[in-house]
C-alpha positions in Angstrom: 24.7 15.3 -0.1 25.5 17.6 2.8 23.9 20.6 1.2 20.9 18.8 0.5 20.6 17.9 4.2 21.3 21.0 5.3 18.3 22.6 3.4 16.0 20.3 4.6 17.2 21.0 8.3 16.8 24.5 7.5 13.2 24.0 6.0 12.2 21.9 9.0 13.2 24.4 11.4 11.5 27.4 10.4 9.1 29.3 12.6 6.0 28.0 10.1 7.0 24.5 10.1 7.9 24.4 14.0 4.2 26.0 14.5 2.7 23.3 12.3 4.6 20.6 13.8 3.3 21.6 17.3 -0.4 22.0 16.4 -0.3 18.6 14.9 1.0 17.1 18.3 -1.8 19.1 19.9 -4.3 17.9 17.7 -3.2 14.4 17.6 -3.1 14.1 21.1 -6.7 15.8 21.6 -7.9 13.4 19.0 -6.2 10.6 19.6 -7.5 10.2 23.2 -10.8 9.2 21.8 -11.3 5.5 22.2 -11.5 3.6 18.8 -9.1 6.4 17.0 -5.9 5.5 16.5 -3.3 7.2 14.5 -4.2 6.3 11.0 -7.2 7.4 11.5 -6.3 10.7 12.8 -4.3 11.3 10.0 -6.6 10.3 7.5 -9.1 12.8 9.3 -6.6 15.5 9.0 -5.8 14.9 4.9 -8.1 17.4 3.9 -7.0 20.0 6.3 -3.6 19.6 5.3 -3.9 20.0 1.4 -5.3 23.4 2.4 -1.6 24.2 3.6 -0.5 24.4 0.1 3.3 24.0 1.0 4.0 19.8 0.9 6.9 20.0 3.5 4.6 21.7 6.0 2.2 19.2 5.0 4.0 16.5 5.6 5.4 18.3 9.1 2.2 18.3 10.1 0.7 14.9 9.7 3.9 13.6 11.2 3.1 15.8 14.1 -0.2 14.5 14.0 0.6 10.6 14.1 2.9 11.2 17.0 0.3 12.9 18.9 -2.6 10.4 18.5 0.4 7.9 19.8 0.6 9.6 23.1 -3.2 10.2 23.2 -4.1 7.2 22.5 -1.6 5.8 25.3 -3.2 8.7 27.8 -6.8 7.0 27.4 -5.7 3.4 27.4 -4.1 3.9 31.0 -6.9 6.2 32.3 -9.4 3.4 31.6 -7.4 0.4 31.7 -7.9 -0.9 28.5 -5.9 -1.0 25.6 -6.9 -0.2 22.3 -4.0 -1.4 20.5 -1.3 -4.1 21.1 1.4 -1.9 21.8 -0.3 0.1 24.5 -0.7 -3.4 26.6 2.9 -2.5 28.3 1.2 0.5 29.5 -1.7 -0.9 31.2 1.4 -2.7 33.8 3.1 0.1 35.2 2.1 -0.1 38.9 2.4 3.5 39.7 -0.8 5.2 41.1 -2.5 8.0 39.5 -1.3 10.3 37.0 2.2 9.4 37.4 1.7 6.3 35.1 0.9 8.7 32.1 4.2 10.6 33.0 6.2 7.7 33.1 4.7 6.0 29.9 5.5 9.1 28.4 9.1 9.3 29.3 9.8 6.2 28.2 8.0 6.1 25.3 10.2 9.4 24.1 13.3 8.1 24.9 12.5 4.8 23.0 11.8 6.6 19.9 14.8 9.3 20.1 17.4 6.6 21.1 17.0 5.2 17.3 17.0 8.2 16.1 20.4 9.3 17.7 22.1 5.7 16.4 
């Protein structure tokens, strides 16, 4: 059991997979900022691109990065235009901090809320 877990961690932290994770987060954030495109539609758009990669683990890492990047991108557009696209983004509109600081606070809180179950 432990050798499979170590193999998975070793595969996830290769240079190629880390690059595709960062690329997926960047692409997901840019496309997720467009109002009306949610995380699932961005993943559906990226499926033909990810099939061309060939390696299944790299493909899944890219799609996971796109998904989480689109979640953050959707929060950015909802805070800036003050209109939630999804129900979970409604809380981000209620942060009473002026300017770009509300985006910073929302992203930090979102990161902590996703990190805490992973650590438990």
